[in-house]
N, C-alpha and C positions, 0 to 999 in steps of 0.2 A: 216532255223531254225526249232527246234523241241522242244516240251515240254509236260507238263501235267497240268491239272487242277484236283485237288483232293478234293472231299467233305469228311469231317470227323466230327465226334463228339468227343469233348474233354471231358475227365472225369472231374467231379467237382473237383476244387482245383488244377488242373494240368496246368492251363494256363501259369503260370510263368515258370514252368519246360519246357513247349513247347517253350516258348520264349528263354530260356537259351539254349536249344538244337539247335534252329535255329541259334542263334549267334555263338554257338560252331561249327556248320557246316561251316559257312562262315570263321571262324577263322582257323579251322583245315582241313576241307575237300576241300573247294574251291580252295586252292592253288594246290591241287592234281587232281582236277576234270577238265580235259581238256574241254574247250569250254563252261563252265557255264557262263551264261549271267546275269540272274536275278532270284530272287524268291520273292514272296509276299504272305503273309498270311492275310486273311481277316476274321474278326469275323462278322457273320451275325447279323443284327439288331434284336431288340425285345428281348434282353436278353437271347438268346438261347446259347447252347453250340456247335452250328454248325459253322464250319470254312471251308474256301476254301483256298487251297494252289495252287499257280501258279508258276511253275518253267520253265525256258527257257534255252536251250542250243543252240549252234551254228549249231549243226547237230544231226540227229538221231543216227549216229554212236557214237558220244560222249555221248549222253544221255544214250544209252544202255550200253556203257562201264562203265559209272558211276554206273548204276543200278546193274551191274554184279560184281562190286568191293567188295571184302569181307569187307573192311573197311566201305564201304557205308552200307552194310547189318548190321554190328555191330551198327552203328549209328542209322539205321532205327529201330532196335529192341528196343533201348531206347526210340525213338520217338513213336513207336507203343504202348509202355506201358502207354503212356499218353492218349490213345484213347480208346473209348468204344468198337470199332470194327475196322476191317480193313478199310482203306480209299477206297472210290470209285474213282479209277483212270480213267482219260479220256485223253489218250495220242494222240498226233497228230501234224501235220505240222503247224507251226506258219505262218499264212498268213500276219499278220501285227504286228509289235512290235516297239514301240517307247517310249522314256522317255526323260524328260527334265532334264538337269543337274543342 
């Protein structure tokens, strides 16, 4: 498995738009994104506008194929407009991933 953890700062008033875009990704992009397994967005405590995004794919190849897809880039441009600056991406091999149904 392979994925990313991204640190980002959301612009004031853009949290609901960020949530809408995340839901749209799963509705529209996920069926086309081979190997996608999960995504999670966390808002840090203390009332900050700092968020963490965790996304997991079944392989590095599928993660990279999604990143290179022009439709993914179009979605990302809308997502990026909600942020104060570019996310700090931390890509890597997933050593352990589990979830309860």
